[in-house]
LOTOR-464886 format. One record per residue: residue in three letters; x, y, z of N, C-alpha, C, CB in turn. Coordinates in steps of 0.2 Angstrom, whole numbers, plus 5000, padded with zeros to 4 digits. Each point is the difference from the previous one (the first is absolute). Glycine has a CB too. Example, Ala and Ser with C-alpha at 12.3 -4.5 7.8 and 13.67 -1.06 7.14 Angstrom:
! LOTOR-464886
ALA506649725039499650065000500450065000499149945006 SER500750114990500450065001499650055003500649974990 
END
This chain:
! LOTOR-464886
MET518142735790500750045000500150035007499950024987 LEU499650025015500050035007500249955006499250094995 ARG500549855004500149955005500749985000498849965000 LEU501550034994500749985000500450065003499849934989 ILE500150135010500450065002500049995008499750074990 ILE499749925013500050005007500449945003498850054999 ILE501249904998500449945002500750025000499249924995 LEU501050114999500750035000500250055005500049974988 LEU499550075014500250055005500149975007499350084993 LEU500449865008500049975006500549945001498950045002 SER501449954992500449934999500650005005499649994988 PHE500750065013500650005004499950025007500750024990 SER498950035011500050035007499549955004500250124996 ALA500149875010499649965005499550045004501049925001 PHE499150154998499650055004500149985008499250014991 ASN501549985010500149995008500050075003500749904997 VAL498850125006499950065003500250015007499150024992 ASN501249935011500250005007500650055001499749885001 GLY500350155004500550055001499950074998500849914999 GLN498650104998499850064998499450035004500349974988 SER499650095012499450035004499449964998500650115002 LYS498949895003499349974999499750044994499949965012 LYS500250104988499650044995500349994993499850095008 ALA500949914991500349984994499849934997501050085003 ARG499049875002499849944998499350004997500749955009 LYS498850084995499350004997500050044994499650005012 LYS500850054986499950034994500349964994500250115006 LEU500349854995500249964995499549944999501250025003 ILE498549955002499549954999499450034996500449945011 GLU499450124991499550044996500250014993499650055010 ALA501049974988500250014993500049934997500750105004 ARG499549854999500049934997499349994998501049965006 THR498550054998499349984998499750054994499849975013 LEU500450094987499950044995500249984993500050105008 VAL500749884992500349974994499649944998501150045003 ASN498749925001499549944998499450024997500549945009 ASP499350124992499450034997500150054995499449995011 TYR501350014987500250044994500050075001499649914993 GLU500450115014499950075001500750035002498949985005 PHE501550034990500750015000500250075003500249934991 LYS499450125007500150075003499950005007499750054989 ASP499749925013499850005007500649965004498750014998 ALA501549944999500549965004500650045001499649894995 LEU500650155000500650045000499950055006500249994988 GLN499350045013499950045006500149975006499250074993 GLU500549875008500149965006500849995001498849954999 ILE501550034996500749985001500450075002499949914991 ASP499950145006500450075002499950015007499850054988 GLU499649945015499950015007500449955004498850044997 ALA501249905001500449955003500850025001499249914996 LEU501050124998500750025000500150065004500249954989 GLU499350105011500150065005500049975007499450074992 GLU500349885010500049975006500749975002498749995000 ALA501549974995500649965001500450004993499449925008 PRO501150134992500450014994500549944998499950125002 GLU500249845003500549945000499649944998500750055008 PHE498749954990499549944998500249984993499150045008 VAL501349914991500349984994499449974995501149985006 ASP498549984997499549974996499550064998500049895007 ALA499950164996499650054998500350044994499550015011 TRP501250004989500350034994500049954994500850065008 LEU499249884993500049954994499350004997500949935005 PHE498650075000499350004997499850064997499749925009 LYS500650144993499850064997500450004993499950065011 ALA500749924988500349994994499649964995501150015005 ASP498649944997499649964996499350034998500449905006 ILE499350144998499450044998500250054996499549985011 LEU501050064990500250054995500249984993500550065010 ASN499849884990500149974993499349994997501149955004 GLN498450024999499449994997499750064998499849905007 LEU500350164996499850064998500450044995499550015011 GLY501049964987500450034995500550055002499149984992 ARG501150025014500450055004500749965001499050075005 ALA501449924990500649965001500550035004499749944989 ASP500450135010500550045003499950005008500150074989 GLU499349935013499850005007500149935003499250104998 ALA500749854998500049935002500849995002499049964993 LEU501450075002500749995001500350035007500150004987 ILE499650065014500250035006499849965006499850114995 CYS499749855005499849965005500549945001498850034998 TYR501449944997500549955000500750035003499449944991 GLU500750125007500650035003500050015008500250054988 GLU499249975014499950015007500049945004499350104997 ALA500449845000500149945003500749975001498849984995 GLN501650045000500749985000500450035006499949984987 LYS499950075015500350045006499849975006500050104994 LEU499549855007499849985006500349935001498950064999 GLU500749895003500349935000499649964995500350015012 PRO499949994982499649984994500049925000500250104994 PRO499249875004500049924999500549994994498849995005 TYR501449944995500449984994499850014993500449925008 PHE498950084992499750004993499950084997499449895003 LEU500850165002499950074997500550014994499750035012 ASP500949944988500450014994499749984993501049985008 LEU498649964993499649984994499550054998500249885003 PHE499450155002499550054998500450064997499249965009 HIS501350064995500450074998500349994993500250025012 GLY500149924987500349994993499550004994500949945006 ARG498550034996499449994995499850074998499749895005 GLN500250155001499850074999500450044995499550005012 LEU501250004990500450044996500049984993500750015010 TYR499349924988500049974994499350034996500749905004 ASN498850104999499350024997500150084999499349905006 MET501150134997500050074999500650024995499650025012 GLN500749934985500550004995500750035003499150024992 ARG501049975014500650015004500449935000499550105007 TYR500649884987500349934999500649995004499549994989 GLN501050055011500749995003499950005008500650054990 GLU499049995012499950005007499649945003500050134999 SER499649844997499649945002500449945002499150054993 ILE501549945003500349945000500349995007500350014988 PRO500150035016500249995006499549975005500950094998 HIS498549945002499549985005499849934998499650125001 LEU500349864993499849944998500649945002499350054990 GLU501349975009500549965002500049995007500750044990 ALA499250015014499949995007499549965002500450115001 TYR499049894996499549955002500249934998499250094998 LYS501149904997500349934998500449975005499950034988 ALA500550025015500549975005499749995007500950064994 ALA498549975007499749995007499849935001499550114999 PRO500749865007499949935002499349985000501050015007 ARG498550034994499349985000499750014993500050035012 ALA500449994983499750014994499749944997500850104998 SER498649904999499749944997500249994993499150015007 SER501049934991500249984993499550034995500549895004 LYS498950124997499550034996500250074998499149925004 TYR501050125002500150074999500850014998499150035008 ILE501349934993500750004998500050004992500549955010 LYS499150014987499949994993499750074997499849875001 GLU499750165003499750064998500650055000498849975004 ALA501650045001500550045000500550004995499950005012 GLU500349934986500449994994499750024994500549905006 GLU498950094993499750024994500050084999499249905000 ILE500650145006500150074999500750024999499050015008 ILE501549964995500750024999500149994992500449975012 ALA499449984985500149984993499750064996500149885002 SER499350145000499650054996500450075001498949935001 ALA501350085005500350075002500750004996499550005011 THR500949954989500649994996499950024992500549925009 PHE498950044989499850014993499950074998499549895000 ALA500050145005499850074999500650055000498949975005 ILE501650024999500650055001500350004993500149975013 GLU500049974984500449994994499550034994500749905004 ALA498750094996499550024995500050075000499349905001 LEU500850145004499950075001500650034997499349995010 LYS501349984989500650024997499950024993500749945009 THR498950024988499950014992499250014999501149934997 THR498850114999499350014998499849984993500050105008 THR499549854992499749984994499650054996500049885005 PRO500150134989499650054996499349985001500950024992 TYR498650035009499349985002499650064999500449925008 ASN499250084987499550054998499349984999501050064995 PRO498749925010499349984999499550054997500249935010 ILE499450054986499650054996499249975001500950034991 ASN498750025012499349995001499749984993500050085011 LEU499549874989499749994994499550054998500249885003 GLY499650165001499650064998499349995002500850024991 PRO498850045008499350005002499549964996500350115004 LYS499949864990499649964997500049935003500250064989 VAL500349925014500149945004499950005007500849974992 ASN499550085011499950015008499450055001501349985002 THR498450005004499450045002500250035007499249944993 SER500350095010500150035007500049945005499550114996 GLN500349835001499949955005500749955000498750004998 LEU501249935002500649965000500049964994499949995012 GLU500750014985500249954994500649965002499550084991 TYR500549865008500549955002500049944997500050065011 PHE500549894990500049944997499950004993499649955010 PRO500950084986499950004993500349934997500250125000 SER499549874994500349944995499950024993499649915009 ILE500950064987500050034993500049944995500750105005 SER499149924989499949954995500749994996498850034999 ALA501349924997500649984997500250054995499849885002 ASP499850164995500250054996500250075003499349954992 GLY500550055015500250065004499550064999501249964999 ASN498250024998499650064998499350005004500650004989 THR499349955015499449995004500250005008499349954990 LEU500550095014500250005007499349995004501050074998 VAL499049875006499449995004500250015007499649914992 PHE500050125012500250015007499450005005500950074995 THR499249935011499550015005499850075002500449885004 HIS499050144996499750065002499649995006500150054988 ARG500050005017499650005006499850075002500549895004 SER498850124997499850065002499850005007499650024989 LEU500650035015499850015007499550055001501249975003 ASP498550054992499450055001499449975002500650074991 GLY499049965013499349975002500149945003499550064990 GLN500049895008499949945002500449944996498950045005 LYS501349984989500349964996500849985001499250044991 LEU500949905012500749995002500249944996499850045012 ASP499949944983500249944996500650014995498949955002 GLU501550004997500550014995499749974993500949995009 ASP499350054985499849974994500650014995498950045002 PHE501149924992500550014995499950054995500249885002 TRP500350164997499950054994500649984995499550095008 PHE500449944986500649994996500150074996499749884999 THR500950134998500150054995500549974995499950095009 GLU500149954985500349974994500450064997499149914998 ARG501450074998500450054996500249974993500450055011 ASP499849994984500149974994500849974999499150094996 SER501349945008500749985000500350025007500150014987 ALA500649965014500350025006500150075001500649894999 LEU499450154996500150075001499450045000501149994995 ALA498349985004499450034999499750015007499849964989 PRO499750095012499750015006499549955002500250124999 TRP499649875007499549955002499350034999500849955009 SER498750014989499450024999499650015007500049944989 GLN499450095011499650015006499849935003499650114995 ALA500649885011499949945003499349995001501150005006 GLN498649944993499349985001500049935004499650074990 ILE499849925012499949935004499949954994499450065010 ILE500949884992500049944996499249984999501249965003 PRO498650034991499349984998499949935002499950094991 GLY499549895010499849935001499849985007500849974990 ARG499349975012499849985006500649985005499049954995 LEU501650085003500649995004499950045007500749984990 ASN499150085010500050045006499349985003500750104995 SER499349915012499449995004499950055005500249874998 PRO499350135006499950055006500649995005498750004998 GLY501649945002500549985005500750034998499349905004 ASN501250074999500750024998500349954995500150055012 GLU500249984983500449964995500750045000499049954993 GLY501550025007500750035000500549964998499650085009 ALA501049954991500749974999499949954994500350015012 GLN499650024982499949964994500649994996498850045000 SER501249914995500549984996499749984993500849975009 ILE499450064986499749994993500449954996499450115000 SER500349844997500449954996500350044994499349905004 SER501350074993500350044995499650014994501149955004 ASP498450004995499650014994499450045001500349894996 GLY499750145010499450055002499449975001500650084994 LYS499349855007499349975000499849975007500249984988 ILE500350025016499849985007500350055005500049884996 ILE499650135009500250045006500049965006499650114995 PHE500949885009500149975006499950055005500749904996 PHE499050095010499950055005499849975006499750094992 ALA500449955014499749985006499450045002501249985004 ALA498449984999499350025003499949975007499550014988 CYS500250035016499949985007499349995002501050065003 GLU498949905002499449995003499449984995500450085009 ARG499849884986499549984996499649935002500750064991 PRO498749935007499749945002500449934998498950065000 ASP501449944994500349944998500850005002499250004990 GLY501050055014500750005002500249955006499950124997 ALA500749865002500249955005500350035006500349934991 GLY500050135008500350045006499750075000501049935000 SER499450125004499750065000500150044993500350005012 CYS500249984984500150034994500349944995500250125004 ASP499549874990500249954996500250034993499249925006 ILE501150044990500250024993499549984995501250005003 TYR498650044992499549994995500250014993499150035009 ALA500549954986500250024993499450024997500949925000 SER499150134995499550024996500350004993499450075009 PHE500149914986500249994993499750054995500149885003 LEU500350154993499750044995499649974994501050075002 GLN498449954997499549974995500150044994499249975009 PRO500649994985500150034994499650074999500149894995 ASN499450125009499750075000500350055004499049944999 GLY501650055004500450055003499850015008500150054989 LEU499549905013499850015007500349945004498950054997 TRP501349965009500349955005499549965003501050085002 THR499149864999499649955003499950015008500249924990 LYS499350055013500049995007500649965003498850014999 ALA501550015006500649975003499949935002500450115004 VAL500149854995500149935001500549995006499649974988 ASN500250005017500549985005500549954998499250035009 LEU501449984992500549954997500149945004500650094996 GLY499049905009500049935003500549995005499549964990 PRO500449985014500449985005500849994999498949955004 ALA501350044990500749994998500350075002499849914991 ILE499950145008500350075002499750035006500250014988 ASN499249995013499750035005499949965006499450074992 SER500749955014499949975007499750035005501149954997 VAL498950035009499650045005500450065002499549895004 MET501150124993500550055002499750064995501049935004 TRP499550124996499950064996500450004994499750075010 GLU500049934984500450004993499850064997500049874999 SER500550164998499950064996500650024996499350045009 GLN500750014987500550034996500349954995500350075010 PRO499349904985500249964995500450034995499049935002 SER501550034995500450024994500049944995500750095007 ILE499149924987500049944996500650014995498749995001 SER501649954998500650004995499850014993500649935007 SER499850094988499850024994499849944996500850095000 ASP499349855001499849944997499349985003501249974997 SER498650065009499449995003500049935004499450074992 LYS501249905009500149945003500250005007500349964989 THR499950105014500250005007499750065003501149944998 LEU498650055008499650055003500450015007498949984995 TYR501450085006500350025006499550045004501250004995 PHE498850005012499650035004500250005007499049974993 VAL500750075012500250015007499549965004500550114998 ARG499749865007499649965005500250025007499849904992 GLY499850115012500150025007499449985005500850094996 ARG499249925010499549995004499550065000500749945008 SER499550124990499650064998500450044996499349995011 GLY500450074987500350054996500550045004499050014993 SER501149985013500550035004500549955004499250105002 ASP500749844995500549955003500750025000499149914997 PRO501350095008500750025000500449944996499950075010 ASP499849874989500449954997499649974994500549965011 MET499550094984499649994994500549984995499150085003 ASN500749874993500549974995499750004993500649935009 ILE499950064986499849994993499949934998500650104997 TYR498949885000499849934998500050004992499449975011 TYR500549974987499949994992499649944999501150064998 SER498649944996499649944998500149994992499250015010 GLU500949934988500149994992499449974997501249995002 TYR498650034992499449984997500249944995499550115000 GLU500349835002500249944997499449964998501150005006 GLN498949974988499449964998499350035002500849905001 GLY499150164998499450035001499850025007499749934990 ARG500850075015499850015007500650035003499249915000 TRP500750135005500650035004500249955005499550114999 THR501249895002500349955005499950035007500849964991 LYS499350005014500050025007500550065001499549895004 ALA500350164999500550065001500549985005499150084997 GLN501549955002500649995005500450065000500049874998 PRO500450145007500450065001500550004994499950005012 ILE500250064985500550014995500749975002499350104996 ARG501049875000500749975001500550044999499649894997 GLY500950115008500650054999500150045006499850004988 GLN500450065011500350045005499550065001501249974998 ILE498250035000499650065001499650005006499950004988 ASN499849955014499650005007500450005006499149944994 THR500750105011500350015006499549985006500950094995 GLY499349935011499649995005499650065001500849925006 LYS499250134990499650065000499650014994500950055007 GLN498950014991499550014995500450004993499350065008 GLU500449904988500150014992499350014997501149935000 THR498950134996499350014997500150034993499650035012 SER499849984985500050024993500549984995499550105005 PRO500549834994500449974995499850024993500249905008 TYR500350114988499950024993500549964995499550115003 ILE500249844993500549964996500050044993499749895006 HIS500950134992500050044994499949954994500850085005 PHE499049954989499949964994500549964998499350094997 ASP501449925005500549964998500049935004500750114996 ASN498949895009499949945004500749985004499149964992 GLU501350095008500749995003500150055006500449964989 HIS499250095012500150055005499450015004500850064993 LEU499249935014499550015004500150065005499749875000 TYR499850175000500150065004499549995006500350084990 PHE499949955015499549995006500250055006499949884997 SER499750135008500250045006500149955006499350104995 SER501249935009500149955006500350055006500349904992 SER499550075014500350035006500549965003499050065002 GLY501249884994500449955003500750004998499049935001 HIS501250104993500650014998500450075001499649924991 PRO501050085010500350065001499850064996501049945004 GLY498850124999499750054996500050065004499349924994 MET500350135003500050075003499550005006500350054989 GLY499349905011499550005006499349994997500750085006 ASP498949884999499349984998500049964994499550105005 LEU500149914990500049964994500450044994498849955003 ASP501750014994500450034995499849964993500950035008 PHE499350004987499949964993500749964999499250094995 TYR500749855003500549964998499949964993500249985013 VAL500350004984499949954994500549945001499750104993 SER500049855005500449935000500049974993499749985012 GLN500849994986500149974994499949925001500750104995 ARG499049875000499949935000500749974998498850014996 GLU501349945009500749964999499949944995500350035012 ALA500249944986500049954995499649945002501150034996 ASP498849965011499649945002499350025001501049955005 GLY498850114993499350025001499950045006499749914993 THR500750095012499950035007500250084999500249895006 TRP499650154999500150074999500650025004498850024998 GLY501650024999500750025003499950055005500549974990 GLU500150055013500050055005499750074998501149945005 PRO498450084999499750074997500550065001498949955004 MET501050094991500450065000499550065002500849964991 ASN499450085014499750065002500050054994500249985012 LEU499350064986500050054995500350065002499049954996 GLY501250065010500550055002499650075002500849954993 HIS499650095009499750075003500150054994500349985012 PRO499350064986499450025004499349974998500650115002 ILE499549844994499449964998499649975006500549974989 ASN500050005015499749975007500250055005500249894996 THR499350125009500050055005499949965007499650094992 PRO500449945014499949975006499349985001500950075005 PHE498649954990499349985000499849944996499850135002 GLN499649864996499849954997500050014992499349975010 GLU501049994986500050004993499649934998501150074999 SER498449944997499749944997499750014994499749975012 SER500049974985499750004993500450034994498950015007 LEU501749964993500450024994499949954994500950055008 ILE499049984986500049964994500550034995498749965002 VAL501550004993500450024995499849994993500949975008 ALA499150084988499750004994500449944995499750135001 PRO500049864993500349954996500850024998498849974996 ASP501350105004500750024998500549985005499550094994 GLY500349885012500549985005500350065004500249904993 LYS499650165006500450055003499550065003501049984993 THR498450015005499550055003499649975006499950064988 GLY500149975018499649985005499450045001501149955005 PHE498450024998499450035002499949985007499550004988 PHE500250055016499949985007499550065003501149945002 SER498750055004499550055003500450035006499049934996 SER500850135006500350035006499650065002501149974996 ASP498950045011499750065003500550045003499049945002 ALA501650054996500650045004500450054995500149905008 LEU499750104986500450044995499650075000500449904994 GLN500050155005499850074999499650014993500950045008 GLY498650004992499650014994499549954999501050064996 GLY498849905008499549954999499350034999500649925007 ILE499050044989499350034999499549975005500350004988 GLY499849945014499549975005500349985006499349974991 LYS500349985012500349975007500549954998498950025006 LEU501049954988500549954998500150004993499849935010 ASP500750084987500150014993500449954996499950125002 LEU500149874992500449964996500550044997499149924997 TYR501650055003500550034997500449964995500150075011 GLU500449954985500449964996500750035001499149974992 PHE501449995007500750025001500549954996499750055012 GLN500949974987500549954997500449965005500150094990 LEU499949855009500349965005500850004999499049925000 PRO501450085005500749994999500249954996500250055011 VAL500349954985500249964995500149935003500650084994 GLN499749915012500149935003499349975002501250045004 ALA498350004997499449975002499549994994500150055011 GLN500149964983499649994994499949934998500350124996 SER499149875001499949934997500250004992499149985009 SER500849974988500149994993499450034996500749905001 ALA499450144994499450034996499749944996500650124999 ILE498749895001499749944996499650034994499949945011 ALA499950024985499650024994499449955000501050064993 TYR498649955003499449955000499849994992499650035012 LEU500149914987499749984994499349975001501249994995 LYS498450025000499449975000499849974993499650075010 GLY499949894990499949974993499449955000501250024997 LYS498749944998499549964999500249944995499250095002 VAL500649855000500249944996499449984996500849965009 ILE499250034984499549994996500249944995499550125001 ASN499949854996500149954995500150044993499349915006 ILE501350084991500150044994499549994994501249995003 GLU498549964997499549994995499350025002500649904997 THR499150095009499450025002500050075003499649885001 ARG500950145002500150065004499749995007500050074989 ALA499849875012499749995007500550005005499149934995 PRO500750095012500550005005500249935002499550115004 VAL501149884998500349935002500350015007500249964988 PRO499450035017500350005007500649955000498950035005 SER501750004998500649964999500450025006500050004988 SER500649965013500550015005500650024996499549915008 LEU500850154995500650034997500650005005499250074993 ASP501449925004500650005004500450054997499949885002 PHE500450165003500450064998500749985003499150095000 PHE501549924996500649995003500550054997499749885001 ASN500850135003500650054998500449964995500050065012 LEU500149984983500549974994500750005002499150034992 GLU501150015013500750015002500249935003499950135002 ASP499849845002500249945003499549955000500750075008 SER498749944989499549954999499749985006500649964991 THR499450095014499649985006499350024999501050025007 LYS498649934996499250014999499850055006499949884996 LEU499850175001499850065005499350005002500850064994 LEU498749915002499350015001499649954996500250125003 ALA499349855000499549964997499450045001500649895001 ARG499050124993499450045000499449964997500750115000 ASN498849885003499449984997499550064997500149895007 THR499750104987499550054998499450005004500550004988 ASN499050055011499449995003499549964995500250115007 GLN499249894994499549964995500050044994499449955009 GLU500750114990500050044994500749994997499150085004 ALA501349884998500749994998500550065000499549924992 GLU500350135013500450065001500549985005499150084996 PHE501549955003500550005005500450065002500149884996 TYR500250125009500450065003500649985004498950065001 ALA501749974997500649985004500450065001500049894994 VAL500450105012500450065002500749975000499150055007 LEU501449984990500749985000500550055000499649914993 PRO501050085010500550055000500250044993500449945010 VAL499750124991500250044994500749984997499250095004 GLY500949924990500749994997500249944998500250095007 SER499449854993500249944998499749974994500249985012 ASP500049974985499749964995499749945003500850044991 TYR498649955006499649955003499749954995499750085009 GLY500249864993499749954996499349985002501149964997 LEU498550024999499349995002499849934996499750135002 SER500049835001499849934996499449985003501249974998 ILE498450004997499449975002499949924997499550125000 ALA500449845004499949934998499349985002501249975001 GLN498350044994499349995001499849944996499850125002 PRO499849835001499849944996499650024994500049945011 GLY500150034983499750014994500250064996499149965006 TYR501550074997500250064996500849994999499150085004 LEU501249954991500750004999500350035006499950004987 PHE500749985014500450035005500150084998500649895003 PHE499350155002500150074999500650035004498850014998 SER501650034998500650035003500150074997500549895000 ARG499750155005500150084999500550025004498850024996 ASN501650035002500450045004499950074999500949915000 PHE499350135006499850075000500550045005498849984996 ALA501250085004500450045005499550055003501049994993 LEU499150035013499650055004500550055001499249925006 SER500650144992500450065001499650055006500449994988 SER500050065013499750055005499350034998501250025004 LYS498749984990499450024997499449965002500650044990 ASN499549905011499549955002499850015008500349924990 ARG500050125013499850015007499450045001501250015003 GLU498650034991499450045000499549974995500650105005 GLU499749874990499649984994500149934999500050114995 ALA499549855006500149924999500249984993499249995009 LEU501349964991500249974994499449954999501350015001 GLU498350004993499449964999500249954995499350105002 LEU500549844999500249944996499349964998501149995005 LEU498850004989499549964997500349934998499350104996 LEU500649855008500349934999499549964996500750015011 GLU499549974983499649964996500249934999499850104993 LEU499849855010500249935000499749974994500050005012 VAL500449954985499849974994499849935001500850074994 PRO498649915004499849935001500449954997498950045001 ILE501349915002500549954998499749964993500449985012 LYS500050034983499949964994500649974997499050074998 ALA501049884999500649974997500350054995499649885001 GLY501150134999500350044995500150075003499549944991 GLN500250085014500150075003500750005004498750025001 SER501550044999500750015004500050065004500649944991 VAL499850065014500050065005500850015001498949975005 THR501350094995500750025002500050005007500150074990 LEU500549905012500150005007500550065002499949875001 GLU499750185000500350075000500550015006499050044995 ASN501049915010500450015006500549945000499150075006 VAL501149904989500549954999500650044997499249904999 PHE501450105005500650044998500649955000499550115004 PHE501049914991500649965000500650055000499549914994 ASP501050075009500650045000500250024993500449955011 TYR500050104988500250024993500449944996500150125004 ASP499649874990500449944996500149945003500550094994 SER499049895011500049945004499349975000501050055007 TYR499049884994499449975002499949985007500049954988 GLN500450095016499949995007499450045002501349985002 ILE498249995002499450045001500250055006499249904996 SER500650165004500150055005499549995006500450084991 ARG499949935015499649995006499450055000501049985006 ARG499050074990499450044999499449964997500750104998 SER499449844999499549974997499749955004500650014990 ASP499649985017499849945004499250005001501150015006 GLN498650054996499350005001499649994994500250085009 GLU500049944985499749994994499949924998500450124996 ILE500249855005500049934998499649965005501250014995 ILE498850015012499649975005499250004998500950035009 LYS499050034988499350014998499849964994500050125005 VAL500549884990499849954994499949935003500750084992 PHE499749905012499949935003499350005003501349995003 GLU498550065001499349995003499550004994500450065011 PHE499749984984499550004994500049934997500350124998 LEU500249855001500049934998499749955004501050034994 GLN499149985013499649965005499350014999501050005008 LEU498850064992499350024999499649974994500350105006 ASN500149894989499849974993500449944998499650124997 PRO500349825007500449944999499949974993499949985012 GLU499650044984499949974994500450044994498849975004 LEU501550084998500450044995500749974999499350105003 ASN500949904990500749994998500250074997499949874998 VAL500750155003500350064998500650004997499450055009 LEU500849994986500650014997500350075002499649934990 LEU501050065013500450065002500450024994500049965012 GLU499950114986500450024995500550065002499049974993 GLY501650025004500550065001500150044994500549925008 HIS499550154993500150044995500650055002498749994996 THR501650044999500650055001499950064995500849915004 ASP499650144997500050054996500549984994499750095009 ASN500549964987500449984994500750025001499150024993 GLN501150005013500750015002500449945000499750105006 GLY500949904990500449945000499849954994500150015013 THR500249934987499949964994499349965001501349994998 ALA498450004997499449965000500149935003499650064990 ALA500949915009500249935003500050015007500649964989 HIS499850095013500150005008499350025003501250044998 ASN498450004999499450025003499549945000500250124996 LEU499849844999499649945000500249955005499950024988 GLU500749975013500249965006499950035007500949964992 LEU499250105008499850045007499349995001500950084999 SER498749944996499249995002499849935002499950104992 SER500449855004499849935002500249995007500149974988 ASN500550055014500349985007499650045005501149984995 ARG498650085003499650045005499349965001500650114997 ALA499149874998499449975000500149935004499650054989 GLN500949915010500149945004500250025007500549954990 ALA499850105012500150025007499450015004501050054996 VAL498549985000499350015004499749935000499950124995 LYS500149845000499749935001500349965005499850004988 ASP500950015013500349965005499850025007501049984992 ARG498950095009499850035006499349975002500850104998 LEU498849904997499349985002500049925001499650094993 ILE500849875004500049935002500349995007500249974988 LYS500350075014500350005007499450025005501250034995 LEU498450015003499550025005499449955000500250124997 GLY499849834998499549955001499549994994500150025012 ILE500050014982499649994994500349944996499750135000 ASP499949834998500149944996500450024994499049945005 SER501650044993500350024994499749984994501049985006 LYS498549974994499649994994499550054998500149885003 ARG499850175002499550054998500450064997499349975009 LEU501450034991500450064998500449984994500050045012 SER500150014984500550004994500250064999499449914995 PHE501250105002500350074999500350004993500350015012 GLU499850064986500250014993500350075000499249924994 GLY501450095002500350065000499950034993500849975008 PHE499050104991499850034994500550054998498849975002 GLY501750045002500550064999499750064999500849924995 PRO499450124999499750064999499550004995501150055002 ASN498749894996499549994994499350025001500749914997 GLU499150105009499350025001499950065004499749884999 PRO500650184999500050065004499250035001501250034996 ILE498750005009499350035001500150085000499649905007 ALA501050134992500150075000500750014996499450025011 SER500750044987500650024996500649995004499350084994 ASN501249895003500749995003500450074999499949874998 GLU499850184999500450064999500250045006499550014989 GLU500149985017500150035006500049955006499550114995 GLU500849915010500149965006499349985003501150055002 LYS498450004998499449995002499649944997499950125003 GLY500249884990499749944996500449945001499650084992 ARG501149925009500449945000499849975007500950054993 SER499049995012499849975007499449965000500650105005 LYS498949924991499449974999500149934996499350115000 ASN501149894996500249944996500349955004500150074989 ARG500349955016500449955004499449985005501250054999 ARG498549895000499549985004499949925000499450114997 THR500249875008499949935001499249994999501049975007 GLU498749994989499349994999499849935002500050094991 MET499449915011499749935002499449994995500450005013 ARG499649954983499549994996499649935001500750064991 ILE498649955009499649945001500149954994499250075008 VAL501049874994500149954994499349965000501349995001 SER498549995005499449964999499650015007500549914993 LYS498850085006499650015006499649945001500050134998 
END
């Protein structure tokens, strides 16, 4: 990083010392040598002596400004640029002057200098682009300062934060487990480790933070972790390991039944390269990993990449598609549980300065849309990084060393996101698939779909113990289906409410071994009122029935239609028959041999609930599939 600073210090000035006194020339050359050795204060003394000898020495004024900026003395650096402007300044001084004013939050004053540089005949296209980017950010900042976004960051308190550094948080799908990176600067211990804290609910206090047990932590550095939504995998970055491909690689550790975490596993060449990979974020379905890649941790052109988990392996990582990456830094990506909002930090989009927080929404074609700056005062002229968002879609967590009342050198905070930057609230469910007769687990593939428009949302495989976990948006009705060889087709519908944001909806799914004469209700086949027109909400269910019949080609089935007792018996008998035939016709259209299918309507004659109330009548209006022969 220091070497890069020196290059920037010297990038414009040719150090043309001709025309100055011999003493002033010598002092400037000595100052340059000291800067190369990182001796900034001594270099400043040499520059002051050069300017005392030759006050009109423009290069000395510019070099002094650079050194003062490295020492954090911006006001004095600005004076140097102003003094240089009074002399015979080089064409590039306006770029330096405008950049200085912008970095000092004097946005309006910076623009005329930057425009002047753009108009200079000798201005290079590279730095004209930089001037344009600063003008765009200055214009944004001027407008942003006219309105203040509500912002009240709350320190997570002494049970989480210590006198040392806490940063890079990640959160579980129920919002009640927070994992973060802890680093101590005391003594000789300079390694990073993972700690965690828990709470009982969103309003409950966090527990005393403690180090994660098991083999995840090592004597080296582990940081920038992301925990899977089921809480069983941690993805993280580790550096300088014997099995690493580059300086820093991405690894994974797995939670064992005994509650301990396994030794880390390198994710391999599809993700890791000879470059620097860090700051992973795993999607809620655990199928897409987002991370940062650069030449080093200070690379000014660092971008966000992604890889997808397909057929048991990660695909070759590639830059994220859309409008997020720029020619500058994009860091700390965080994919929300809704899988539709990506939060990140960037210095390449218009903002308040340095790294700002942004959010981008996924477009219909899967690319990421134009990022939105989270605004002032959330964003400042300084670095903002490592933002994550809770399952409720509105609570953000981040680390900062710039807020008043901090406990340590770097603390964790929470705050409420502005409405326009919020994600969709999610809820979660978990369960197990078993054989109804033996109660043995049945590892299966589950499909979840939205009953509103029958769009397929999620395909989930259980683990070997037949357990599953899923994250879905709050406030919708969902269908769930299983087509497992040797078992009757399984169908269920359910709703997820805000309650399930903190307490999982638990499902025990009981599969029935196939036998002749058995039947199953197709719970997600729907018809319009008093019609045999199949509702679009039924599309995914009928596709799954088709797949079930393909998996079991020896089966012949009877499709049965049933109604409630509203209306005449004759009408209901005809309606039920037409509905059963409609399902048969749809399956034939999909490719099932018509000889395997038959249908029959029973009208109101075989109720399974009371017709006295609508709740019972809705159960009686159903389509069943009965096994005729096997």
